[in-house]
Phi, psi and omega in degrees: 000141179235038185297337180287350178252003179278149174247138173252116182289134176293331187233149183276064181206185183307135184302318184290345179277340188305312182298329179290324176296315178302316179299315181297318179297321179292321176300313179297320179295335177281358177099005177290128180263140182304321182289345178271354183277127174271317184200147172237128177241128180251135172275130187225160174280139181303324182292350180261348189300313184292337180270321193243348190234338183233147354292135188303317181300322178290329180281335176280333181219078184297148184282336181204174183298323179294314179299326181297331181294344183234033183234093186302317179304316178294314182296316178300313180296321178297313178301320180293308186284319186264349180088000179173179178229113176242186181300331179296344180287353186245016175278164178300320179296317183295318183287355175254007182298119186298320182292319178296313182295325178297318178288318180302326180294343180266358184268129179228178180219157170227149179283131173257106183294344180262004180299134185281003177306138010266006181286341182206144177253116184240169175220142173217122182235124178239116181254126172263125183267164182297337178276003178093349179286158181234132175235144184225154171220145176233145171234111188283354181193171178290117173290130187108349177267192185298326183286332179210078180300150173295146175285165176300322179296321176302314181293319178298316179297319179296317178301313181299318177296319181295314182288328175295318177298326179282358176099004178286149173283165177300320180298318178296316178298317180296320178297315179297318179298321179297316178295314180295324178298323177297321176295317181296320182275353181085009178244109184252122177241106184268008182300328181293341179273347183274345184284000000 
């Protein structure tokens, strides 16, 4: 088993996009309002541009849910506006959200020649606000990877969002989590499956 080298992605989208979403969420948590943003510039690895950044107009306004999973401007804006990126971010309604698309249209990129990709997935987001001030966030590696594994609570929260998106009730999700927690802890109680 090599579980100590596995990464669990926080969000259901392209791995290289994850650090940018984390940066965007932190900017929003600092009190930056989407309507106050004039421009967002992300430093990126040249090797990611063709997958996640170009053509820029398509990445700012993806044509469908699948394309949205590999569109950093859209993903960054979704994380900023919605507080995260879950499976619901890839529905037809979500990819047409006016507030998300307005922010995504302000997202651009520049090549960082010193970016360590493909050995490491990083994020750097610099927002220029309408008042002229600049705020930045950096994510030095993939959250969920070896340098910063997801917490058990992070994984539990992701599971709950996924099963809710799939139509499970909270009670069904809680029952499944209880069973799965027993597997994780090495204590398996299968009585709930016998009823």
